[in-house]
N, C-alpha and C positions, 0 to 999 in steps of 0.2 A: 758723440751724440748721434751720429749717423747709425752706428751699430745698435744703439738702444732703440732707435726708431725702427730699424729692421726687426729687432726683437718684438716690438709692439705689433708690427705687421704680422709676424708669425703667430703670436699669442691671440691676436684678433681672429686670424684664420681658424685656429683651434676652437675658439669660442663660437664662431659661426658654425663650425661643424657640429658642435654639441647642440646648438639651437635647432639646426635642421634635423638632427637625429631625434631630438625631443618631439618634434612635430610629426615625424615620419613613424616613429616607433610607439610613442606613448599614447597619442590621443586621436590619431586618424583625421585630424583637421588640417587641411592644406595651410601651409605657412602664410601664403599671400592672403588667404581668406581671414586667417587669424589677425594679421596686421590690419586689414581693412576694418574688421569688427572692432579691434582695440581702438583704432583712431576714431571711429564713429562713436564708440562708447564714451571716449574722453572729450570729444568736441561737439557731439550732438549730430543731428542729421546733416549729411553732406551730399552735394551734387557731384556728378562726374568731373566737372570742371574744378571743384574744390579739392576733390581727391587727387586729381591730376597735378594740381599745384602742390599739395601736401607731400605726395610721393614722388613727384617729378617723373611721372610716367605718362605716356601718351594715352589719350582717351580710349583708343581701341583696346589696349591692354587692360585698362580698368573696366571696360565694358565686359570683357571676357571674365574677369575675376568677379565682378558683381553679379553677372549672370549665374555663375556657379553658386554663389552665396544665396541668391534669391531662389534658385532651383532647390537648394538644400533646406530652404526655409529659415535661414539665419538672418537675411535682410529682406526688407520690403521697400517698395517705392511709395513715397508719400508726397503730398503737396508741401511746398516750402512753408514752414511755420511763419516765416517772415512775410509771406504773401507774394513773393516773386513767382514768375511762371515756371521756373525750373522745378523739376521733380528732384527729390532728394532721397537718399537711402537712409533707412533707420533700422536699428536692430529689432527683430521680432522678439517675442517672449522666449521662443525656442533659442534664438540667437544669443540672448542675454544669458540664458541658462548654460548653453554650450561654451560661451566665452568664459564664464565663471569657472566651469569645470576644467577647461584647458589651462586657464591661468592658475588655478589651485594645483593642478598636476605639475606645472612648471615650477611654481614657487616651492612645492614640496620637495622636488628634486634638488633645487638650489639650497634649501634648508639642510638637506642631507650632505650636500657637497661642502657647505660652509660650516658644518656643525662644530668642527674643532678650531674655527677661527675666533680670535678674540673679538668682542663687540666693536672695539675701536677700529680693527682692521676691516670689518664688514662695513662700518659706517664710512671709513675712508674710501673703500672700494666703490661703494654706492655713489659717493660724491664725485669721485674721479670718473666713473662711468658716465654719470650725468654730464659732467663737464666735457668729456670726450664727445658725447652725442651732440651737445650744443655746438661744439666746434665743427663737427661734421656738417650740421645744418648750416652754420655760417659759411663754411667752405663751399657747400653746394649752392647757396644763394649768391655768393661772390662769383663763383664759376659760371653760373647761369646768366650773369649780366654781361 
């Protein structure tokens, strides 16, 4: 079992390399900004504190990342829709467009990579990747306590 876990670590490293290369070579959008934009798109406007909790990064790191995204016109600061005093970050129209373009580019590459895989394998891989990421989140939450 330990050998197979080492194999997973190696394969995950290769997958990570592909993901980083996708963002460096294909679309010109910084990976950290892409992650921020994706999280905000899926969860709605978020404050620095909420982003810090979600990504388990310190506020100063997120301040730098959000500053880049605001400067590039992808995010904007808005009043909290729920009425709290905290300002939140929301995608701009330009940010929504750019996120969609980058996502489509990435999905297109994955479609080409997985083109000769049977549908059942793609479905199983998607399910296992989701399960793996949930386990990572659970591990991070347990470790943080």
